[in-house]
C-alpha positions as CSV (number, residue, x, y, z in Angstrom):
1,M,0.0,0.0,0.0
2,F,1.6,3.2,-1.2
3,V,-0.9,5.9,-0.1
4,S,-3.7,5.5,2.5
5,G,-6.9,4.9,0.6
6,G,-5.2,3.7,-2.5
7,A,-4.9,5.3,-6.0
8,P,-7.2,5.3,-9.0
9,R,-6.6,2.4,-11.3
10,G,-3.8,3.2,-13.8
11,T,-2.4,6.1,-11.9
12,C,-0.2,6.7,-8.9
13,A,-1.8,9.2,-6.4
14,R,0.4,12.1,-5.6
15,R,1.1,13.8,-2.3
16,R,3.9,15.8,-0.8
17,L,5.2,15.2,2.6
18,V,8.4,16.0,4.4
19,C,9.5,15.1,7.9
20,S,12.8,15.5,9.6
21,T,14.0,13.1,12.2
22,T,17.3,12.1,13.8
23,Q,18.9,8.7,13.9
24,P,19.8,7.6,17.4
25,G,23.5,8.5,18.0
26,A,23.4,11.3,15.4
27,S,23.4,15.0,16.4
28,A,20.1,16.9,16.3
29,R,19.9,19.1,13.2
30,T,20.3,22.8,13.8
31,K,18.0,25.6,12.7
32,R,20.8,27.4,10.8
33,S,20.5,26.2,7.2
34,K,24.2,26.1,6.4
35,P,27.7,26.6,7.9
36,A,29.1,30.2,8.1
37,W,32.1,29.1,6.1
38,A,30.0,28.2,3.0
39,G,28.1,30.2,0.5
40,S,28.7,33.5,-1.3
41,D,27.0,35.7,1.3
42,E,29.1,35.0,4.4
43,W,32.2,37.0,5.1
44,L,34.0,34.0,6.5
45,S,33.3,32.1,3.3
46,K,34.6,35.0,1.2
47,L,37.8,35.1,3.2
48,I,38.4,31.4,2.8
49,N,37.7,31.5,-0.9
50,L,40.2,34.4,-1.3
51,L,42.8,32.2,0.4
52,I,42.0,29.2,-1.9
53,Q,42.3,31.4,-5.0
54,T,45.8,32.4,-4.0
55,P,48.1,30.0,-5.9
56,W,50.8,29.4,-3.3
57,V,48.2,29.1,-0.5
58,Y,46.1,26.6,-2.6
59,A,49.2,24.5,-3.2
60,L,49.9,24.3,0.5
61,L,46.3,23.5,1.3
62,K,46.1,20.8,-1.3
63,R,49.2,19.0,0.1
64,Q,47.9,19.4,3.7
65,A,44.5,18.1,2.9
66,K,45.8,14.8,1.5
67,A,48.3,14.5,4.4
68,V,45.5,14.8,6.9
69,I,43.4,12.0,5.5
70,R,46.5,9.8,4.8
71,R,47.6,10.2,8.4
72,T,44.2,9.1,9.6
73,A,44.4,6.1,7.4
74,E,47.8,4.9,8.4
75,A,47.2,5.6,12.1
76,R,44.3,3.2,12.0
77,G,45.8,0.4,10.0
78,I,45.0,1.3,6.5
79,A,47.9,0.7,4.2
80,W,47.6,3.8,2.0
81,H,50.5,3.0,-0.4
82,G,49.7,-0.8,-0.2
83,F,46.4,-0.3,-2.0
84,A,48.2,1.2,-5.0
85,Q,50.8,-1.5,-5.1
86,A,48.2,-4.2,-4.8
87,L,46.1,-2.7,-7.6
88,E,49.0,-2.5,-10.0
89,Q,50.1,-6.1,-9.2
90,A,46.5,-7.3,-9.8
91,G,46.5,-5.7,-13.3
92,V,43.9,-3.0,-12.7
93,A,45.0,-1.3,-15.9
94,S,43.5,-4.2,-17.9
95,Y,40.1,-3.2,-16.7
96,F,40.5,0.4,-18.0
97,S,38.0,0.9,-20.9
98,P,36.9,4.5,-21.3
99,R,34.1,5.4,-23.6
100,V,35.5,7.5,-26.5
101,D,32.1,9.0,-27.2
102,L,31.7,10.5,-23.7
103,V,32.1,14.2,-23.2
104,Y,32.9,15.1,-19.6
105,P,31.0,18.1,-18.1
106,S,33.1,21.1,-17.2
107,Y,32.1,20.8,-13.5
108,Y,33.6,17.3,-13.5
109,T,37.0,18.2,-14.9
110,K,37.9,20.6,-12.1
111,P,40.6,19.6,-9.6
112,F,39.0,17.5,-6.9
113,H,40.3,16.0,-3.6
114,A,43.8,17.5,-4.1
115,Y,44.2,15.9,-7.5
116,D,44.8,18.4,-10.4
117,E,43.0,16.0,-12.8
118,G,40.2,15.3,-10.3
119,N,38.8,11.8,-10.7
120,L,40.3,11.3,-14.1
121,C,43.7,9.9,-13.2
122,W,45.3,6.8,-11.8
123,E,46.5,8.4,-8.6
124,A,43.0,9.3,-7.6
125,A,41.8,5.7,-8.4
126,Y,44.6,4.1,-6.4
127,E,43.8,6.2,-3.4
128,V,40.0,6.4,-3.5
129,E,39.5,3.2,-1.4
130,P,41.9,4.1,1.5
131,A,40.5,7.6,1.5
132,T,37.0,6.3,1.6
133,Y,37.8,4.1,4.6
134,A,39.6,6.8,6.4
135,M,36.7,9.3,6.0
136,A,34.4,6.9,7.8
137,L,36.8,6.7,10.8
138,R,36.7,10.5,11.1
139,I,33.0,10.4,11.8
140,W,33.5,8.8,15.2
141,P,37.0,10.1,16.3
142,Q,36.5,9.2,19.9
143,E,36.0,5.5,19.2
144,R,39.7,4.6,18.9
145,E,39.0,0.8,18.9
146,L,36.7,1.1,15.9
147,T,38.3,-0.6,12.9
148,W,38.2,1.0,9.5
149,L,36.1,-1.8,8.1
150,D,33.6,-1.6,11.0
151,A,33.4,2.2,10.6
152,Q,32.7,1.8,6.9
153,R,30.0,-0.9,7.5
154,R,28.4,1.3,10.2
155,L,28.4,4.3,7.8
156,R,26.7,2.4,5.0
157,H,24.3,0.5,7.2
158,L,23.0,3.6,9.1
159,F,22.0,4.9,5.7
160,L,20.6,1.7,4.3
161,D,18.7,0.9,7.4
162,Q,16.9,4.2,6.8
163,V,16.2,3.2,3.2
164,A,14.7,-0.1,4.4
165,R,12.6,1.7,7.1
166,F,11.3,4.2,4.6
167,M,10.4,1.6,2.0
168,A,8.7,-0.5,4.6
169,E,6.5,2.5,5.5
170,K,5.4,2.9,1.9
171,D,4.9,-0.7,1.0
172,D,4.3,-3.8,3.1
173,T,7.0,-5.7,1.1
174,G,9.5,-2.9,1.7
175,I,13.1,-3.4,0.5
176,A,12.5,-7.1,-0.1
177,R,10.7,-6.2,-3.4
178,V,13.9,-4.7,-4.9
179,R,15.0,-6.6,-8.0
180,V,17.0,-3.8,-9.7
181,A,19.0,-1.2,-7.8
182,I,21.3,1.5,-9.3
183,D,24.1,3.2,-7.4
184,V,24.8,6.5,-9.2
185,G,28.2,8.0,-8.7
186,C,29.6,4.7,-7.5
187,G,33.3,5.6,-7.7
188,A,35.4,2.5,-7.1
189,G,32.4,0.5,-6.1
190,V,32.7,0.5,-2.3
191,S,29.1,1.9,-1.9
192,T,27.8,-0.6,-4.6
193,R,29.2,-3.6,-2.9
194,F,27.7,-2.7,0.5
195,L,24.4,-1.9,-1.3
196,A,24.4,-5.3,-3.0
197,D,25.3,-7.2,0.2
198,Y,22.6,-5.3,2.2
199,L,20.0,-6.1,-0.4
200,S,21.0,-9.7,-0.6
201,Q,20.1,-10.1,3.1
202,H,16.6,-8.9,2.5
203,V,15.7,-10.3,-1.0
204,S,14.5,-13.9,-1.4
205,A,17.3,-16.3,-2.4
206,D,15.4,-17.5,-5.4
207,A,15.0,-14.0,-6.9
208,L,17.6,-12.5,-9.2
209,L,19.0,-9.2,-7.8
210,S,20.7,-6.9,-10.3
211,V,22.8,-4.0,-8.8
212,H,24.3,-1.5,-11.2
213,G,27.1,1.0,-10.4
214,V,27.4,4.1,-12.6
215,D,30.3,6.5,-12.6
216,L,32.0,9.0,-15.0
217,S,35.6,8.0,-14.1
218,P,36.9,5.1,-16.1
219,Y,39.8,4.9,-13.6
220,F,37.5,4.4,-10.7
221,L,35.5,1.9,-12.7
222,A,38.6,-0.1,-13.5
223,V,39.1,-0.6,-9.7
224,A,35.4,-1.4,-9.2
225,K,35.5,-4.1,-12.0
226,L,38.7,-5.6,-10.6
227,R,37.2,-5.8,-7.1
228,N,34.1,-7.4,-8.6
229,E,36.2,-10.4,-9.7
230,Q,38.2,-10.6,-6.5
231,S,37.2,-12.8,-3.5
232,N,39.7,-11.4,-1.1
233,A,39.0,-7.6,-1.3
234,A,38.9,-6.3,2.3
235,D,35.3,-5.1,2.1
236,L,34.0,-7.4,-0.6
237,C,31.1,-9.4,0.8
238,N,30.5,-13.0,-0.2
239,L,27.5,-12.2,-2.3
240,A,24.8,-14.8,-2.8
241,P,24.6,-16.5,-6.2
242,N,21.5,-14.7,-7.1
243,V,23.2,-11.3,-6.8
244,R,24.8,-9.7,-9.9
245,I,26.8,-6.5,-10.0
246,E,27.5,-4.6,-13.2
247,Y,29.3,-1.3,-13.8
248,H,28.7,1.3,-16.4
249,Q,30.5,4.5,-17.4
250,A,27.9,7.1,-18.0
251,L,26.7,10.6,-17.1
252,A,24.3,10.7,-14.2
253,E,22.3,13.2,-16.4
254,S,21.9,10.5,-19.0
255,L,21.7,7.1,-17.5
256,P,21.9,4.0,-19.7
257,F,18.6,2.5,-18.5
258,D,15.0,2.5,-19.8
259,D,12.2,4.4,-18.1
260,D,10.9,2.8,-14.9
261,A,13.8,0.4,-14.8
262,A,14.8,0.5,-11.1
263,D,13.1,-0.2,-7.7
264,L,15.9,1.7,-5.8
265,I,18.3,4.3,-6.9
266,T,21.0,5.6,-4.6
267,L,23.2,8.8,-4.8
268,Q,25.8,8.3,-2.1
269,F,28.1,11.2,-1.2
270,V,27.8,12.7,-4.7
271,A,25.6,15.8,-4.4
272,H,28.3,17.8,-2.7
273,E,30.5,17.4,-5.8
274,L,27.9,18.9,-8.1
275,P,26.7,22.4,-8.9
276,R,23.0,22.8,-8.3
277,D,22.0,23.0,-12.0
278,A,23.6,19.5,-12.5
279,T,21.9,18.2,-9.4
280,K,18.5,19.3,-10.6
281,T,19.0,17.7,-14.0
282,I,20.2,14.5,-12.4
283,I,17.2,14.3,-10.0
284,R,14.9,14.5,-13.0
285,E,16.8,11.7,-14.6
286,L,16.6,9.5,-11.5
287,V,12.8,10.0,-11.5
288,R,12.7,8.9,-15.1
289,V,14.6,5.7,-14.4
290,A,12.8,4.9,-11.1
291,R,9.6,2.8,-11.1
292,C,6.4,4.1,-9.8
293,G,6.4,3.4,-6.0
294,G,10.2,3.1,-6.1
295,C,12.7,4.9,-3.9
296,I,15.4,7.4,-4.6
297,A,17.8,7.7,-1.7
298,L,20.5,10.3,-1.2
299,V,23.1,10.5,1.6
300,D,25.6,13.3,1.9
301,N,27.0,16.0,4.2
302,D,24.3,17.6,6.3
303,P,24.4,21.4,6.1
304,R,22.4,21.5,9.4
305,S,24.8,19.1,11.2
306,P,26.3,20.8,14.3
307,V,29.5,18.9,13.6
308,I,29.7,20.2,10.1
309,Q,28.8,23.8,11.2
310,N,31.3,23.8,14.0
311,L,34.3,22.3,12.2
312,P,37.6,23.9,13.2
313,P,38.8,26.6,10.8
314,A,41.8,24.6,9.6
315,L,39.6,21.6,8.7
316,F,36.8,23.5,6.9
317,T,39.4,25.5,5.0
318,L,41.2,22.2,3.9
319,M,37.8,20.7,3.0
320,K,36.7,23.6,0.8
321,S,40.1,23.7,-1.0
322,T,39.4,20.1,-2.3
323,E,35.7,20.5,-3.1
324,P,35.1,23.2,-5.8
325,H,31.3,23.1,-5.5
326,S,31.1,23.3,-1.7
327,D,29.6,26.8,-1.6
328,D,26.8,25.9,-4.1
329,Y,26.0,22.6,-2.3
330,Y,25.6,24.1,1.2
331,A,23.6,27.1,0.0
332,F,21.3,25.0,-2.2
333,D,18.1,23.7,-0.6
334,L,18.3,20.2,-1.9
335,E,15.4,19.0,0.2
336,E,13.0,21.7,-1.2
337,C,14.2,20.9,-4.7
338,L,13.3,17.3,-4.3
339,R,9.9,18.2,-2.8
340,Q,9.2,20.4,-5.9
341,T,10.3,17.8,-8.5
342,T,7.5,16.3,-10.6
343,G,7.3,12.6,-9.9
344,I,8.4,12.7,-6.3
345,A,5.5,12.2,-3.9
346,S,7.1,12.2,-0.4
347,V,10.4,13.2,1.1
348,D,11.8,12.1,4.4
349,V,15.0,13.7,5.8
350,V,17.0,11.9,8.5
351,A,20.2,12.7,10.3
352,C,21.7,9.3,10.0
353,D,25.1,10.0,11.7
354,P,26.8,13.0,13.2
355,R,27.8,14.4,9.8
356,H,25.4,13.1,7.2
357,R,21.7,13.2,6.3
358,A,19.7,10.7,4.3
359,I,17.1,12.1,2.0
360,L,14.6,9.5,1.0
361,C,12.0,9.9,-1.8
362,Q,9.1,7.9,-3.0
363,V,8.4,8.1,-6.7
364,R,4.9,8.5,-8.0
365,K,4.3,8.9,-11.7
366,E,1.1,9.0,-13.8
367,R,0.9,6.1,-16.2
């Protein structure tokens, strides 16, 4: 049952609802809509941007930003350089198959994450996994006994538990009815593997489950495809025989799927790397691909998080220096954009951990 009272035959009834809740253990969301260090209208943000635009300062910030995350990784048992060596030895380059017809948007070719070539280089691909694992550890800095794998699992499951809860509220079968899931902006496939594993625990063993990862970077996808064939990857779950993962290089604005193709579409830690115009276009594309009654689920930095809003100056300066679209992301009312998007019937916003929010949407389309 999607909507109380049901919908006319041949249509999906439309309603708009938004509620905001907090996951146990997460910080309560603040009334302030964004951090003072983000946006074009804040003096602090303007000062930081001026520093970032100064070449010698930017060069220093870029080196320091990578050093901070690398130190976190190595201090907690993540072999930063070991990942690159292992990937090279495993022949990751043989999985590199870029589409020659693909034109990269200008917003994507900017320097990202302290890499001059952004996500379009081997260095970024070699380091994306250890960086991803280290970032999860930084969410719970006081838990010194927390392993990097447990931190990553907690991060993913706190989000996916909310997806399961939301889908169960909209339909008695809930997440168990998912047969096709798409992970947009999958990177090297860490999020895709956790998604596939989570779904496999809820879907009937005799049902075929197809999970698709989509990304623009052929370098990241080479890593993802290699991991897909490895049984000893650190976070690679032993997936059930009925689960299939496939990867695709494509624009999120133009997904390689038919209309109404997916029961669940996720956008995990992607929106903060997009300008708002691209985000709006991508949201419309997600609605096109999602089935009526399906779920679109986003997780990303929460502009209303007290932790995010109160980051020390050194940290938020480093963060902004590696994220060229930060100001636009934090100033953009993504939740309201989703509520106003044709085809989205309800929106639920949840603070799923101290830094991140899940935005969960049910799709309703007239047939």
